[in-house]
C-alpha positions as protocol buffer text, in pm:
chain_id: "A"
residue {
  index: 1
  type: UNK
  ca { x: 20133 y: 11950 z: 11311 }
}
residue {
  index: 2
  type: UNK
  ca { x: 20059 y: 11874 z: 10895 }
}
residue {
  index: 3
  type: UNK
  ca { x: 19771 y: 11544 z: 10849 }
}
residue {
  index: 4
  type: UNK
  ca { x: 20035 y: 11373 z: 10708 }
}
residue {
  index: 5
  type: UNK
  ca { x: 20257 y: 11301 z: 10963 }
}
residue {
  index: 6
  type: UNK
  ca { x: 20027 y: 11326 z: 11237 }
}
residue {
  index: 7
  type: UNK
  ca { x: 19995 y: 10930 z: 11366 }
}
residue {
  index: 8
  type: UNK
  ca { x: 19679 y: 10981 z: 11502 }
}
residue {
  index: 9
  type: UNK
  ca { x: 19495 y: 11196 z: 11176 }
}
residue {
  index: 10
  type: UNK
  ca { x: 19646 y: 10889 z: 10950 }
}
residue {
  index: 11
  type: UNK
  ca { x: 19546 y: 10686 z: 11243 }
}
residue {
  index: 12
  type: UNK
  ca { x: 19205 y: 10737 z: 11217 }
}
residue {
  index: 13
  type: UNK
  ca { x: 19189 y: 10805 z: 10842 }
}
residue {
  index: 14
  type: UNK
  ca { x: 19292 y: 10392 z: 10832 }
}
residue {
  index: 15
  type: UNK
  ca { x: 19009 y: 10305 z: 11043 }
}
residue {
  index: 16
  type: UNK
  ca { x: 18813 y: 10039 z: 10858 }
}
residue {
  index: 17
  type: UNK
  ca { x: 18491 y: 10279 z: 10883 }
}
residue {
  index: 18
  type: UNK
  ca { x: 18672 y: 10584 z: 10762 }
}
residue {
  index: 19
  type: UNK
  ca { x: 18841 y: 10351 z: 10429 }
}
residue {
  index: 20
  type: UNK
  ca { x: 18493 y: 10189 z: 10357 }
}
residue {
  index: 21
  type: UNK
  ca { x: 18318 y: 10564 z: 10373 }
}
residue {
  index: 22
  type: UNK
  ca { x: 18622 y: 10713 z: 10156 }
}
residue {
  index: 23
  type: UNK
  ca { x: 18441 y: 10383 z: 9921 }
}
residue {
  index: 24
  type: UNK
  ca { x: 18130 y: 10534 z: 10007 }
}
residue {
  index: 25
  type: UNK
  ca { x: 18178 y: 10903 z: 9859 }
}
residue {
  index: 26
  type: UNK
  ca { x: 18407 y: 10805 z: 9578 }
}
residue {
  index: 27
  type: UNK
  ca { x: 18155 y: 10567 z: 9458 }
}
residue {
  index: 28
  type: UNK
  ca { x: 17847 y: 10844 z: 9556 }
}
residue {
  index: 29
  type: UNK
  ca { x: 18103 y: 11062 z: 9295 }
}
residue {
  index: 30
  type: UNK
  ca { x: 18089 y: 10842 z: 9045 }
}
residue {
  index: 31
  type: UNK
  ca { x: 17755 y: 10799 z: 9043 }
}
residue {
  index: 32
  type: UNK
  ca { x: 17616 y: 11122 z: 9017 }
}
residue {
  index: 33
  type: UNK
  ca { x: 17877 y: 11173 z: 8762 }
}
residue {
  index: 34
  type: UNK
  ca { x: 17707 y: 10926 z: 8552 }
}
residue {
  index: 35
  type: UNK
  ca { x: 17364 y: 11054 z: 8634 }
}
residue {
  index: 36
  type: UNK
  ca { x: 17493 y: 11405 z: 8505 }
}
residue {
  index: 37
  type: UNK
  ca { x: 17672 y: 11247 z: 8161 }
}
residue {
  index: 38
  type: UNK
  ca { x: 17307 y: 11079 z: 8099 }
}
residue {
  index: 39
  type: UNK
  ca { x: 17049 y: 11406 z: 8132 }
}
residue {
  index: 40
  type: UNK
  ca { x: 17315 y: 11526 z: 7950 }
}
residue {
  index: 41
  type: UNK
  ca { x: 17437 y: 11332 z: 7635 }
}
residue {
  index: 42
  type: UNK
  ca { x: 17170 y: 11051 z: 7638 }
}
residue {
  index: 43
  type: UNK
  ca { x: 16854 y: 11297 z: 7740 }
}
residue {
  index: 44
  type: UNK
  ca { x: 16965 y: 11582 z: 7484 }
}
residue {
  index: 45
  type: UNK
  ca { x: 16979 y: 11264 z: 7166 }
}
residue {
  index: 46
  type: UNK
  ca { x: 16676 y: 11139 z: 7291 }
}
residue {
  index: 47
  type: UNK
  ca { x: 16483 y: 11432 z: 7274 }
}
residue {
  index: 48
  type: UNK
  ca { x: 16524 y: 11412 z: 6929 }
}
residue {
  index: 49
  type: UNK
  ca { x: 16452 y: 11087 z: 6820 }
}
residue {
  index: 50
  type: UNK
  ca { x: 16179 y: 11081 z: 6581 }
}
residue {
  index: 51
  type: UNK
  ca { x: 16126 y: 10638 z: 6575 }
}
residue {
  index: 52
  type: UNK
  ca { x: 16346 y: 10388 z: 6448 }
}
residue {
  index: 53
  type: UNK
  ca { x: 16311 y: 10078 z: 6224 }
}
residue {
  index: 54
  type: UNK
  ca { x: 16496 y: 9739 z: 6287 }
}
residue {
  index: 55
  type: UNK
  ca { x: 16856 y: 9874 z: 6193 }
}
residue {
  index: 56
  type: UNK
  ca { x: 16835 y: 10213 z: 6333 }
}
residue {
  index: 57
  type: UNK
  ca { x: 16695 y: 10460 z: 6568 }
}
residue {
  index: 58
  type: UNK
  ca { x: 16626 y: 10836 z: 6370 }
}
residue {
  index: 59
  type: UNK
  ca { x: 16717 y: 11212 z: 6490 }
}
residue {
  index: 60
  type: UNK
  ca { x: 16498 y: 11480 z: 6389 }
}
residue {
  index: 61
  type: UNK
  ca { x: 16720 y: 11784 z: 6188 }
}
residue {
  index: 62
  type: UNK
  ca { x: 16731 y: 11957 z: 6492 }
}
residue {
  index: 63
  type: UNK
  ca { x: 16997 y: 11755 z: 6695 }
}
residue {
  index: 64
  type: UNK
  ca { x: 17285 y: 11785 z: 6355 }
}
residue {
  index: 65
  type: UNK
  ca { x: 17156 y: 12136 z: 6330 }
}
residue {
  index: 66
  type: UNK
  ca { x: 17119 y: 12257 z: 6720 }
}
residue {
  index: 67
  type: UNK
  ca { x: 17396 y: 11973 z: 6904 }
}
residue {
  index: 68
  type: UNK
  ca { x: 17607 y: 11818 z: 6667 }
}
residue {
  index: 69
  type: UNK
  ca { x: 17739 y: 12128 z: 6512 }
}
residue {
  index: 70
  type: UNK
  ca { x: 17846 y: 12223 z: 6816 }
}
residue {
  index: 71
  type: UNK
  ca { x: 18150 y: 11918 z: 6837 }
}
residue {
  index: 72
  type: UNK
  ca { x: 18469 y: 12026 z: 6756 }
}
residue {
  index: 73
  type: UNK
  ca { x: 18750 y: 12215 z: 6793 }
}
residue {
  index: 74
  type: UNK
  ca { x: 18815 y: 12072 z: 7101 }
}
residue {
  index: 75
  type: UNK
  ca { x: 18425 y: 12065 z: 7185 }
}
residue {
  index: 76
  type: UNK
  ca { x: 18289 y: 11763 z: 7270 }
}
residue {
  index: 77
  type: UNK
  ca { x: 17938 y: 11636 z: 7286 }
}
residue {
  index: 78
  type: UNK
  ca { x: 17919 y: 11674 z: 7581 }
}
residue {
  index: 79
  type: UNK
  ca { x: 18012 y: 12012 z: 7613 }
}
residue {
  index: 80
  type: UNK
  ca { x: 17751 y: 12086 z: 7307 }
}
residue {
  index: 81
  type: UNK
  ca { x: 17436 y: 11891 z: 7457 }
}
residue {
  index: 82
  type: UNK
  ca { x: 17545 y: 12142 z: 7758 }
}
residue {
  index: 83
  type: UNK
  ca { x: 17540 y: 12444 z: 7597 }
}
residue {
  index: 84
  type: UNK
  ca { x: 17221 y: 12364 z: 7444 }
}
residue {
  index: 85
  type: UNK
  ca { x: 17029 y: 12300 z: 7754 }
}
residue {
  index: 86
  type: UNK
  ca { x: 17204 y: 12650 z: 7800 }
}
residue {
  index: 87
  type: UNK
  ca { x: 17000 y: 12811 z: 7539 }
}
residue {
  index: 88
  type: UNK
  ca { x: 16731 y: 12603 z: 7725 }
}
residue {
  index: 89
  type: UNK
  ca { x: 16767 y: 12697 z: 8048 }
}
residue {
  index: 90
  type: UNK
  ca { x: 16793 y: 12401 z: 8141 }
}
residue {
  index: 91
  type: UNK
  ca { x: 17134 y: 12454 z: 8217 }
}
residue {
  index: 92
  type: UNK
  ca { x: 17349 y: 12804 z: 8358 }
}
residue {
  index: 93
  type: UNK
  ca { x: 17652 y: 12888 z: 8237 }
}
residue {
  index: 94
  type: UNK
  ca { x: 17786 y: 12907 z: 8594 }
}
residue {
  index: 95
  type: UNK
  ca { x: 17658 y: 12547 z: 8634 }
}
residue {
  index: 96
  type: UNK
  ca { x: 17922 y: 12429 z: 8312 }
}
residue {
  index: 97
  type: UNK
  ca { x: 18175 y: 12603 z: 8543 }
}
residue {
  index: 98
  type: UNK
  ca { x: 18126 y: 12331 z: 8811 }
}
residue {
  index: 99
  type: UNK
  ca { x: 18033 y: 12104 z: 8592 }
}
residue {
  index: 100
  type: UNK
  ca { x: 18432 y: 12115 z: 8503 }
}
residue {
  index: 101
  type: UNK
  ca { x: 18491 y: 12119 z: 8830 }
}
residue {
  index: 102
  type: UNK
  ca { x: 18286 y: 11781 z: 8881 }
}
residue {
  index: 103
  type: UNK
  ca { x: 18409 y: 11628 z: 8601 }
}
residue {
  index: 104
  type: UNK
  ca { x: 18818 y: 11717 z: 8722 }
}
residue {
  index: 105
  type: UNK
  ca { x: 18708 y: 11542 z: 9050 }
}
residue {
  index: 106
  type: UNK
  ca { x: 18561 y: 11260 z: 8921 }
}
residue {
  index: 107
  type: UNK
  ca { x: 18795 y: 11156 z: 8691 }
}
residue {
  index: 108
  type: UNK
  ca { x: 19031 y: 11250 z: 8984 }
}
residue {
  index: 109
  type: UNK
  ca { x: 18892 y: 10986 z: 9237 }
}
residue {
  index: 110
  type: UNK
  ca { x: 18844 y: 10713 z: 8956 }
}
residue {
  index: 111
  type: UNK
  ca { x: 19164 y: 10741 z: 8822 }
}
residue {
  index: 112
  type: UNK
  ca { x: 19383 y: 10812 z: 9141 }
}
residue {
  index: 113
  type: UNK
  ca { x: 19169 y: 10651 z: 9439 }
}
residue {
  index: 114
  type: UNK
  ca { x: 19423 y: 10496 z: 9695 }
}
residue {
  index: 115
  type: UNK
  ca { x: 19530 y: 10848 z: 9772 }
}
residue {
  index: 116
  type: UNK
  ca { x: 19138 y: 10876 z: 9850 }
}
residue {
  index: 117
  type: UNK
  ca { x: 19197 y: 10597 z: 10103 }
}
residue {
  index: 118
  type: UNK
  ca { x: 19516 y: 10611 z: 10260 }
}
residue {
  index: 119
  type: UNK
  ca { x: 19608 y: 11030 z: 10237 }
}
residue {
  index: 120
  type: UNK
  ca { x: 19486 y: 11188 z: 10446 }
}
residue {
  index: 121
  type: UNK
  ca { x: 19500 y: 11562 z: 10294 }
}
residue {
  index: 122
  type: UNK
  ca { x: 19303 y: 11382 z: 10057 }
}
residue {
  index: 123
  type: UNK
  ca { x: 18902 y: 11378 z: 10099 }
}
residue {
  index: 124
  type: UNK
  ca { x: 18680 y: 11264 z: 9811 }
}
residue {
  index: 125
  type: UNK
  ca { x: 18440 y: 11650 z: 9792 }
}
residue {
  index: 126
  type: UNK
  ca { x: 18104 y: 11673 z: 10041 }
}
residue {
  index: 127
  type: UNK
  ca { x: 18016 y: 12034 z: 9884 }
}
residue {
  index: 128
  type: UNK
  ca { x: 18075 y: 11882 z: 9545 }
}
residue {
  index: 129
  type: UNK
  ca { x: 17837 y: 11547 z: 9585 }
}
residue {
  index: 130
  type: UNK
  ca { x: 17576 y: 11842 z: 9766 }
}
residue {
  index: 131
  type: UNK
  ca { x: 17637 y: 12085 z: 9437 }
}
residue {
  index: 132
  type: UNK
  ca { x: 17576 y: 11770 z: 9159 }
}
residue {
  index: 133
  type: UNK
  ca { x: 17264 y: 11686 z: 9399 }
}
residue {
  index: 134
  type: UNK
  ca { x: 17190 y: 12033 z: 9249 }
}
residue {
  index: 135
  type: UNK
  ca { x: 17221 y: 12025 z: 8907 }
}
residue {
  index: 136
  type: UNK
  ca { x: 17066 y: 11657 z: 8943 }
}
residue {
  index: 137
  type: UNK
  ca { x: 16786 y: 11794 z: 9040 }
}
residue {
  index: 138
  type: UNK
  ca { x: 16760 y: 12081 z: 8785 }
}
residue {
  index: 139
  type: UNK
  ca { x: 16779 y: 11869 z: 8500 }
}
residue {
  index: 140
  type: UNK
  ca { x: 16571 y: 11545 z: 8612 }
}
residue {
  index: 141
  type: UNK
  ca { x: 16256 y: 11896 z: 8676 }
}
residue {
  index: 142
  type: UNK
  ca { x: 16370 y: 12004 z: 8294 }
}
residue {
  index: 143
  type: UNK
  ca { x: 16347 y: 11653 z: 8159 }
}
residue {
  index: 144
  type: UNK
  ca { x: 16061 y: 11602 z: 8382 }
}
residue {
  index: 145
  type: UNK
  ca { x: 15868 y: 11855 z: 8290 }
}
residue {
  index: 146
  type: UNK
  ca { x: 15871 y: 11768 z: 7920 }
}
residue {
  index: 147
  type: UNK
  ca { x: 15680 y: 11468 z: 7992 }
}
residue {
  index: 148
  type: UNK
  ca { x: 15431 y: 11717 z: 8169 }
}
residue {
  index: 149
  type: UNK
  ca { x: 15425 y: 11910 z: 7876 }
}
residue {
  index: 150
  type: UNK
  ca { x: 15408 y: 11634 z: 7620 }
}
residue {
  index: 151
  type: UNK
  ca { x: 15254 y: 11300 z: 7753 }
}
residue {
  index: 152
  type: UNK
  ca { x: 14855 y: 11249 z: 7760 }
}
residue {
  index: 153
  type: UNK
  ca { x: 14898 y: 11107 z: 8128 }
}
residue {
  index: 154
  type: UNK
  ca { x: 14897 y: 11508 z: 8280 }
}
residue {
  index: 155
  type: UNK
  ca { x: 14615 y: 11698 z: 8109 }
}
residue {
  index: 156
  type: UNK
  ca { x: 14496 y: 11869 z: 8338 }
}
residue {
  index: 157
  type: UNK
  ca { x: 14753 y: 11788 z: 8640 }
}
residue {
  index: 158
  type: UNK
  ca { x: 14903 y: 12099 z: 8738 }
}
residue {
  index: 159
  type: UNK
  ca { x: 15248 y: 11937 z: 8806 }
}
residue {
  index: 160
  type: UNK
  ca { x: 15454 y: 12198 z: 8903 }
}
residue {
  index: 161
  type: UNK
  ca { x: 15902 y: 12222 z: 8858 }
}
residue {
  index: 162
  type: UNK
  ca { x: 15933 y: 12121 z: 9229 }
}
residue {
  index: 163
  type: UNK
  ca { x: 15756 y: 11866 z: 9297 }
}
residue {
  index: 164
  type: UNK
  ca { x: 15925 y: 11662 z: 9040 }
}
residue {
  index: 165
  type: UNK
  ca { x: 16224 y: 11431 z: 9155 }
}
residue {
  index: 166
  type: UNK
  ca { x: 16385 y: 11177 z: 8855 }
}
residue {
  index: 167
  type: UNK
  ca { x: 16413 y: 10798 z: 9064 }
}
residue {
  index: 168
  type: UNK
  ca { x: 16783 y: 10935 z: 9004 }
}
residue {
  index: 169
  type: UNK
  ca { x: 16769 y: 11200 z: 9267 }
}
residue {
  index: 170
  type: UNK
  ca { x: 16530 y: 11006 z: 9549 }
}
residue {
  index: 171
  type: UNK
  ca { x: 16841 y: 10720 z: 9443 }
}
residue {
  index: 172
  type: UNK
  ca { x: 17119 y: 10986 z: 9517 }
}
residue {
  index: 173
  type: UNK
  ca { x: 16999 y: 11106 z: 9762 }
}
residue {
  index: 174
  type: UNK
  ca { x: 16910 y: 10858 z: 9958 }
}
residue {
  index: 175
  type: UNK
  ca { x: 17308 y: 10783 z: 9903 }
}
residue {
  index: 176
  type: UNK
  ca { x: 17442 y: 11117 z: 9988 }
}
residue {
  index: 177
  type: UNK
  ca { x: 17234 y: 11027 z: 10356 }
}
residue {
  index: 178
  type: UNK
  ca { x: 17476 y: 10784 z: 10398 }
}
residue {
  index: 179
  type: UNK
  ca { x: 17775 y: 10957 z: 10338 }
}
residue {
  index: 180
  type: UNK
  ca { x: 17746 y: 11307 z: 10414 }
}
residue {
  index: 181
  type: UNK
  ca { x: 17920 y: 11231 z: 10751 }
}
residue {
  index: 182
  type: UNK
  ca { x: 18298 y: 11384 z: 10916 }
}
residue {
  index: 183
  type: UNK
  ca { x: 18547 y: 11146 z: 10752 }
}
residue {
  index: 184
  type: UNK
  ca { x: 18891 y: 11243 z: 10750 }
}
residue {
  index: 185
  type: UNK
  ca { x: 18958 y: 11564 z: 10764 }
}
residue {
  index: 186
  type: UNK
  ca { x: 18696 y: 11632 z: 10780 }
}
residue {
  index: 187
  type: UNK
  ca { x: 18739 y: 11611 z: 11137 }
}
residue {
  index: 188
  type: UNK
  ca { x: 19035 y: 11840 z: 11213 }
}
residue {
  index: 189
  type: UNK
  ca { x: 18787 y: 12108 z: 11320 }
}
residue {
  index: 190
  type: UNK
  ca { x: 18599 y: 11934 z: 11505 }
}
residue {
  index: 191
  type: UNK
  ca { x: 18317 y: 11960 z: 11307 }
}
residue {
  index: 192
  type: UNK
  ca { x: 18076 y: 11731 z: 11146 }
}
residue {
  index: 193
  type: UNK
  ca { x: 17998 y: 11799 z: 10748 }
}
residue {
  index: 194
  type: UNK
  ca { x: 17677 y: 11901 z: 10702 }
}
residue {
  index: 195
  type: UNK
  ca { x: 17370 y: 11637 z: 10556 }
}
residue {
  index: 196
  type: UNK
  ca { x: 17202 y: 11703 z: 10267 }
}
residue {
  index: 197
  type: UNK
  ca { x: 16901 y: 11857 z: 10376 }
}
residue {
  index: 198
  type: UNK
  ca { x: 17084 y: 12099 z: 10565 }
}
residue {
  index: 199
  type: UNK
  ca { x: 17249 y: 12234 z: 10284 }
}
residue {
  index: 200
  type: UNK
  ca { x: 16966 y: 12213 z: 10101 }
}
residue {
  index: 201
  type: UNK
  ca { x: 16750 y: 12466 z: 10368 }
}
residue {
  index: 202
  type: UNK
  ca { x: 17051 y: 12665 z: 10396 }
}
residue {
  index: 203
  type: UNK
  ca { x: 16954 y: 12734 z: 9978 }
}
residue {
  index: 204
  type: UNK
  ca { x: 17400 y: 12576 z: 9918 }
}
residue {
  index: 205
  type: UNK
  ca { x: 17259 y: 12250 z: 9682 }
}
residue {
  index: 206
  type: UNK
  ca { x: 17447 y: 12411 z: 9415 }
}
């Protein structure tokens, strides 16, 4: 029986607990995207900042040459900043494709929220939430390693990238632990959605 024609599935989707979980998952996706976006656009620009005065911030010429020069012909500042991160080996081309998926899903949630609350055939993708977590982790490690390498406070300290956990990652992990449980369509096969810890252990975090 199709989900939309199955009263029991629709009833489950409309339970207060289910609607609340759908809202939490949607908010988690929107928050995760903002974390990713800031770690790409703002963080790349900040990397090139060389100073400021009362009127404006000043940036190294490399920002214009290596990042802004890539903007145009359909390419946005986000795309250009992502391309720079690929050149720096912080991200891969596979990550770029994944980011497109995450952004499309995020945009659909932001503009079509109602269907994720009432349509049993529409759920926020737990898989993309978990894979977004992997992007947030790697970007946090990349920027954290730069801080370790350039901050005298870390002189004579051996800090491995895998030991770096950004505040954004810690917050996202906490919220993920609340929302990676069965909801809506996840119930159809009687299987629970994996928690983020289980996904990470299996190496499927993205």
